C-alpha angles and dihedrals in degrees: 000000000000091000091051092048090049092051091048091051090047093052090049091050094051093045092049092046095052090045091056091046092050089049091051091049090051092050090047092052092045092052089045091051091046091050091049090050094049092049090050089050090054093048091049093044090048093043093250089291092302099083127095094285102110105334135047120253088215104048108005091234121139113269099189093093100266090114096041097266122091133182128196096245094168095061112126109177142308115301116231110252123234113288094008135118128203118251114192109217129235148137123302141157107258122204097022104147114189093210125023110188087157096065090199099132089232096134110049105174114245135169115249137175119215124196119231112277143155128252135186116273091224137009116281105275132217088252093054092047093047090058088064095046092052087049094052092045091054095045097036108028110210091216087068105085090212090065103028095108094052094064096035091051093053098049114101118244103255093182089075084092095066118106121182092223097035139067110235103136094121088061091051088056102036115021096083104040109019113105090229087072097038092114096041121104114268115246134182091060124132126222089253092053090049091053090048090050090054090049092049092047091051091057095045093050095048090044089059094045090055094051093046093049089052103247102112129050128273092252096049094101097044097049113116101176114131090218093053103051119143125238123182096216093046090052092050096043101034111008095175087063095052118108088017092298095297104153091195089067102034097049103011097111128107093251093051093046090050090053094048094047091050092050093042090051089058090043085231102149147344110283093245090059101042110128121225093039091106134041114248130191093261090062090066093215101122123066126239116258126288107238142158113281118251116247091253091051094047095050092044090053093045092053095055092196094181094104091054098053117122110181104304099343140063118248116225122325138281124231097196136017086269129063118268136037099268134083091222129077118259095191116115097239096045101027111157096015115129117249097210143022110256142124111280097191144322108331092354108118098140113003131243121336114263095026109044120198097219105003095246142072100189121013118336129223112271115265092027089126132045117276124243125251091283094054094253121141130221100000086150122047131352095080134356111240138226118238129192101251128103107235123252122158095239130047107225098224091157089071099038135007100167121085089341114207134155116202108063114158108174120211137168135213111276118237121214130223088266092059092249127117110276111240123194109250128203090260097045103055110150115228133192132200110222124213092263091055096254114139118219139177113248094194135014128226111277095035125113115258113241132213138184117269119246140192093304089073099030102043111123092347117145098192098057136001107179143041099237112052099163096114096035113145093352094133101268125126092274090060096059127086089241091065107119106146113052101172095050092049093047091053094048110078091198090072095058113115093219113046096207125162115276107214115183126205124181137170128215127218091279095051096253112148127233107201114193107188117201104239096175116137095203098073113123105182144030092212119110136135090280097065122090135201119257120198135198135030122275139208087276096052135090121240093267090076094052087078104104090221095063115100140186138172137231133177111274094230096052131081138203137198092245099045125094138141150224132211131240137193133205121247115233120199127007123025093229137043113263090235093059114123119219120243113246 
């Protein structure tokens, strides 16, 4: 018995010992494999020692700045700006309207490809817009006659709520400024005001980035001096002119001070020429500009086709930004609830009291309804939205099917008599009188003055030959092969493709307006180069307009109570996010 017990204990010891050894061996092999994988990852990410880490792939020279040339080798990808969501680009059928009761041939389906971009998660709200108004009021006080038109030109038209047979006076007083409407989409804004908001937003976002990164001074965000305003393009093109040339602001941050002390300790260069004091485009620190989305981008983002993807094609088609063919939810928990804020029928803007169909009678608070597959809210209903494009009935996909956009007006930075970039000053603000008589500022102090391009840019080019391309290939005389005298045709209104009214408004030195209304009875169209596309249905619209492919137009200097906007931003670099997982 003792011998048998000893043998059993010995077998158990041997089995246990070998099991532990095998387990140790497995752990060792696993660690070895993990180390090899990690080393391989480092080699791949560093380009096997031959990528842009420390040396150039082209010359072998050091690119860390030791030889005077430096690349940002630690750049990963573009950061997502405040309020934006990423939209991965792709191919889709633009203008495919499910139903077309209008029969206006305004939405001929065409295949388009859109590059990746970013778009606002929601419409721009009253609170977001008021932030700009408060900034403008502080920097350009409206009580100062010199700046009065800047603030007045930025304020939305609250009188859009008035109706000759309706009582809406409380909205004219409260909708823009009352905190109850703070998170509601701003309305009463023109296309021009929307563009100016996007420009203002660009500068404020990049202004914050520069201070947080330690390049600009601590007081750079709090300065409210009209002669020291910040412009992103001015900073990138002529940094010494940014903030009115105040060096305590442009290079008063910790990082700039460290660079300057290091250079000065070596007596390298004069302080005004020290490199590294300012952020440049190649640093990848600042974000691209906020702007209005193009019509193609807006429609693509609204469709949210991700859920319909099958390998490299889209299955079927969507009538609305959500799945299905109905405006009510089919989910068990929310069955019967409306998926957007729109007009269900005559006199039916919200439904029966006590159980509202869509929870709103006018606009609704943003994020009231579920987002689409891209995570974007209210792309159908609530308010229609301005997009960047000049309106034409047909999209010219035969000429271009990549990032389609009509409205390009190419300009260049103006150079002053001193050979330096010309910057708008507080006493040289360019104003414009709109067709409705409203005076607005076209540029703010601190921004670079722009001018039309000329033959220096267009000579022997095949991709563009003029500055203003809004009416390119729209069917007018300039679009034909018989066109041979551009200037004569442009001056002669009879050669215009769209015979729209030509109202003229001018102001004398005292500010008195001379309104010349076009009373001609031979006008056949309202379309011209000053009308812009609006997309998406609103709280005033029937379900037909909720289809993302529907399109309408409106004069760019006019506003409505059901028309707002959201911003977009271009994506630089890769088409996809780096954390995207491939489909197997």
